[in-house]
Backbone as a chain_set.jsonl record, in Angstrom:
{"seq": "MTDPAWFKSSYSSNGGECVEVAVNLSALVPLRDSKDPDGPALTVTAGAWAAFLAELRSGKLTGASAARP", "coords": {"N": [[-1.209, 1.436, -18.667], [-2.46, -2.228, -19.11], [-4.626, -3.88, -20.915], [-7.683, -5.808, -20.47], [-7.054, -8.96, -21.895], [-9.46, -10.982, -23.525], [-10.581, -14.244, -22.87], [-12.749, -17.364, -23.37], [-13.44, -20.378, -21.952], [-12.155, -23.32, -23.284], [-14.567, -25.41, -22.836], [-16.381, -24.456, -22.689], [-20.041, -24.334, -24.214], [-21.794, -23.601, -26.965], [-24.177, -22.403, -25.775], [-24.939, -20.213, -24.49], [-24.26, -19.688, -21.957], [-21.416, -18.735, -21.043], [-18.424, -17.789, -19.124], [-16.15, -15.628, -19.65], [-12.447, -15.014, -19.002], [-10.135, -12.978, -18.062], [-6.295, -13.365, -18.402], [-4.192, -11.941, -18.319], [-3.24, -10.167, -17.084], [-0.952, -8.904, -14.921], [-1.735, -8.929, -11.447], [-4.181, -9.012, -11.306], [-7.338, -10.829, -11.347], [-10.289, -10.758, -14.001], [-13.573, -10.81, -14.659], [-15.76, -12.117, -16.531], [-19.129, -11.736, -18.24], [-19.878, -13.588, -21.314], [-22.06, -12.644, -22.819], [-22.444, -10.275, -22.348], [-20.471, -8.543, -22.507], [-19.626, -5.154, -22.276], [-20.618, -5.094, -20.523], [-20.57, -5.087, -16.632], [-17.235, -6.285, -14.731], [-16.372, -9.181, -12.92], [-14.041, -8.611, -10.823], [-11.259, -10.633, -9.284], [-8.138, -11.279, -6.918], [-5.308, -12.955, -8.473], [-4.421, -14.368, -6.625], [-6.592, -15.509, -5.1], [-8.073, -16.269, -7.773], [-6.268, -18.327, -8.295], [-6.494, -20.499, -6.056], [-9.596, -20.714, -6.021], [-9.245, -22.501, -8.715], [-7.973, -24.34, -8.098], [-9.427, -26.04, -5.952], [-11.544, -25.993, -7.913], [-10.236, -28.206, -9.502], [-9.824, -30.376, -7.865], [-11.703, -31.421, -7.541], [-13.631, -30.775, -5.406], [-15.804, -28.659, -6.105], [-18.521, -29.467, -7.354], [-21.412, -29.314, -9.326], [-24.653, -28.907, -7.941], [-23.644, -29.297, -5.61], [-21.474, -27.394, -4.542], [-22.71, -25.129, -4.805], [-24.18, -24.616, -2.475], [-24.34, -23.19, 0.909]], "CA": [[-2.373, -0.11, -18.622], [-2.577, -3.176, -20.245], [-6.044, -3.998, -21.355], [-7.541, -7.328, -20.1], [-6.832, -9.909, -23.469], [-10.218, -11.463, -23.111], [-11.098, -15.671, -23.15], [-13.519, -18.266, -23.006], [-12.504, -21.641, -22.198], [-12.368, -24.189, -24.676], [-14.847, -26.436, -21.672], [-17.633, -23.924, -22.788], [-20.377, -24.809, -25.227], [-22.114, -22.426, -27.454], [-25.529, -22.611, -25.056], [-24.753, -18.756, -24.36], [-23.838, -19.49, -20.359], [-20.638, -18.526, -20.87], [-17.607, -16.929, -18.415], [-14.665, -14.864, -20.25], [-11.782, -14.511, -18.281], [-8.508, -12.617, -18.655], [-5.472, -13.806, -16.899], [-2.709, -11.469, -18.439], [-2.919, -9.19, -15.696], [-0.196, -9.848, -12.99], [-2.163, -9.149, -9.73], [-5.754, -8.801, -11.199], [-8.223, -11.357, -13.336], [-11.356, -10.123, -14.388], [-14.203, -12.435, -15.157], [-17.601, -11.253, -17.267], [-20.195, -12.8, -18.948], [-19.363, -13.079, -22.51], [-23.343, -12.373, -23.117], [-22.51, -8.851, -22.1], [-19.057, -8.057, -23.436], [-19.774, -4.241, -22.443], [-21.254, -4.831, -19.19], [-19.349, -5.138, -15.537], [-16.708, -7.371, -14.995], [-16.059, -8.942, -11.536], [-12.049, -8.917, -10.558], [-10.403, -11.268, -7.814], [-6.81, -11.613, -6.979], [-4.522, -13.699, -9.324], [-4.26, -15.608, -5.842], [-7.63, -16.116, -5.085], [-8.302, -16.868, -8.533], [-5.694, -19.662, -8.658], [-7.071, -21.291, -5.16], [-10.7, -21.477, -7.089], [-9.355, -23.434, -9.678], [-7.375, -25.328, -7.459], [-10.42, -26.329, -5.806], [-12.398, -26.938, -9.231], [-9.297, -29.375, -9.676], [-9.829, -30.889, -6.469], [-13.017, -32.091, -7.665], [-14.515, -30.615, -4.251], [-16.363, -28.398, -6.487], [-19.39, -29.492, -8.144], [-22.829, -29.329, -9.465], [-25.665, -28.196, -6.911], [-22.808, -28.867, -3.671], [-21.338, -25.733, -5.001], [-23.631, -23.72, -4.785], [-24.604, -24.563, -1.158], [-23.633, -22.313, 2.005]], "C": [[-2.682, -0.669, -19.55], [-3.769, -3.414, -19.774], [-6.176, -5.605, -21.029], [-7.662, -8.234, -22.075], [-8.167, -11.318, -22.703], [-10.516, -13.402, -23.531], [-12.163, -16.81, -22.639], [-12.801, -19.827, -22.911], [-13.245, -22.78, -23.186], [-13.621, -25.481, -23.688], [-16.629, -25.784, -22.225], [-18.519, -24.07, -24.412], [-21.337, -23.504, -25.632], [-23.774, -22.408, -27.035], [-25.493, -20.96, -24.283], [-24.776, -18.99, -22.683], [-22.171, -19.643, -19.945], [-19.675, -17.062, -19.656], [-16.329, -16.557, -19.509], [-13.884, -14.465, -18.966], [-10.741, -14.125, -19.119], [-7.08, -12.638, -17.486], [-3.591, -13.251, -17.302], [-2.536, -10.016, -17.717], [-2.041, -9.247, -14.681], [-0.535, -10.256, -11.966], [-3.265, -9.207, -9.719], [-6.49, -9.815, -11.988], [-9.57, -10.943, -13.015], [-11.82, -10.909, -15.383], [-15.586, -11.439, -15.836], [-17.913, -12.012, -17.884], [-20.142, -12.5, -20.749], [-20.745, -12.769, -23.584], [-23.055, -10.847, -23.209], [-21.398, -8.211, -21.779], [-18.662, -6.487, -22.558], [-20.428, -3.943, -21.282], [-20.146, -4.767, -18.127], [-18.351, -6.49, -15.724], [-16.528, -7.473, -13.153], [-14.438, -9.065, -11.346], [-11.802, -9.399, -9.079], [-8.993, -11.074, -8.071], [-6.337, -12.817, -7.67], [-4.605, -14.825, -7.848], [-5.616, -16.642, -5.521], [-8.149, -17.256, -6.416], [-7.345, -18.645, -8.945], [-6.088, -20.439, -7.234], [-8.668, -21.278, -5.691], [-10.37, -22.696, -8.11], [-8.763, -24.651, -9.587], [-8.252, -26.422, -7.1], [-11.615, -26.786, -6.762], [-11.958, -28.281, -9.77], [-9.194, -30.351, -9.502], [-11.15, -31.775, -7.36], [-14.37, -31.586, -6.411], [-16.027, -29.611, -4.809], [-17.502, -28.231, -7.39], [-20.39, -30.027, -7.883], [-23.084, -28.631, -8.441], [-24.758, -27.859, -6.158], [-22.499, -27.812, -3.635], [-21.293, -24.824, -4.648], [-24.393, -23.456, -2.948], [-23.515, -23.691, -0.242], [-22.665, -23.454, 2.81]], "O": [[-3.083, -0.202, -20.616], [-4.108, -3.273, -18.599], [-5.3, -6.455, -21.185], [-8.302, -7.91, -23.076], [-7.97, -12.173, -21.84], [-10.64, -13.633, -24.734], [-12.279, -17.019, -21.431], [-11.893, -20.28, -23.608], [-14.385, -22.968, -23.61], [-13.367, -26.636, -24.031], [-17.694, -26.399, -22.173], [-17.952, -23.967, -25.499], [-21.599, -22.589, -24.851], [-24.595, -22.4, -27.951], [-26.307, -20.817, -23.371], [-25.551, -18.196, -22.149], [-21.692, -20.3, -19.021], [-20.049, -15.909, -19.443], [-15.698, -17.455, -20.067], [-14.372, -13.799, -18.054], [-10.404, -14.507, -20.24], [-6.904, -12.187, -16.354], [-2.482, -13.667, -16.967], [-1.769, -9.077, -17.927], [-2.39, -9.643, -13.569], [-0.187, -11.289, -11.393], [-3.848, -9.399, -8.652], [-6.371, -9.787, -13.213], [-9.943, -10.795, -11.852], [-11.3, -11.456, -16.356], [-16.083, -10.355, -15.53], [-17.24, -12.99, -18.21], [-20.336, -11.411, -21.29], [-20.63, -12.67, -24.806], [-23.472, -10.237, -24.194], [-21.329, -7.392, -20.863], [-17.511, -6.44, -22.125], [-20.788, -2.807, -20.972], [-18.992, -4.479, -18.446], [-18.519, -7.425, -16.507], [-16.523, -6.555, -12.332], [-13.838, -9.886, -12.04], [-12.044, -8.802, -8.03], [-8.578, -10.761, -9.187], [-7.016, -13.82, -7.452], [-4.837, -16.018, -8.043], [-5.74, -17.863, -5.605], [-8.469, -18.441, -6.319], [-7.691, -19.64, -9.582], [-5.816, -21.596, -7.555], [-8.932, -22.48, -5.733], [-11.109, -23.668, -8.269], [-8.795, -25.631, -10.332], [-8.129, -27.537, -7.607], [-12.433, -27.672, -6.512], [-12.649, -29.173, -10.262], [-8.757, -31.244, -10.227], [-11.024, -32.973, -7.614], [-15.566, -31.876, -6.448], [-17.099, -29.695, -4.21], [-17.641, -27.232, -8.097], [-20.673, -30.799, -6.966], [-22.278, -27.868, -7.91], [-24.605, -26.69, -5.804], [-23.03, -27.04, -2.837], [-20.501, -23.953, -4.29], [-24.909, -22.456, -2.448], [-22.32, -23.514, -0.475], [-21.955, -23.106, 3.753]]}, "num_chains": 1, "name": "protein.A"}
C-alpha cells in the first residue's frame, strides 16, 4: 500500500489553522490537521474531493455561509 504524501496548500498561512491533504492515492483522499500529524485523518473518495473543490472554485462555498445547513 502507498503511504500518503501530505502537503499544505500554498494559501495556508503560518497561523496554525491548516489542513493537509494527500492526493497521491488513486481512489481516496485523506485530510488531516497539520498541527496533529499523528492524529486521525478524514478520508473521502476522490470523486467527493473533486466535487468539493469544484464547489469551492465556483464561489458557492465562502465564509460563514458555507457553514450553514
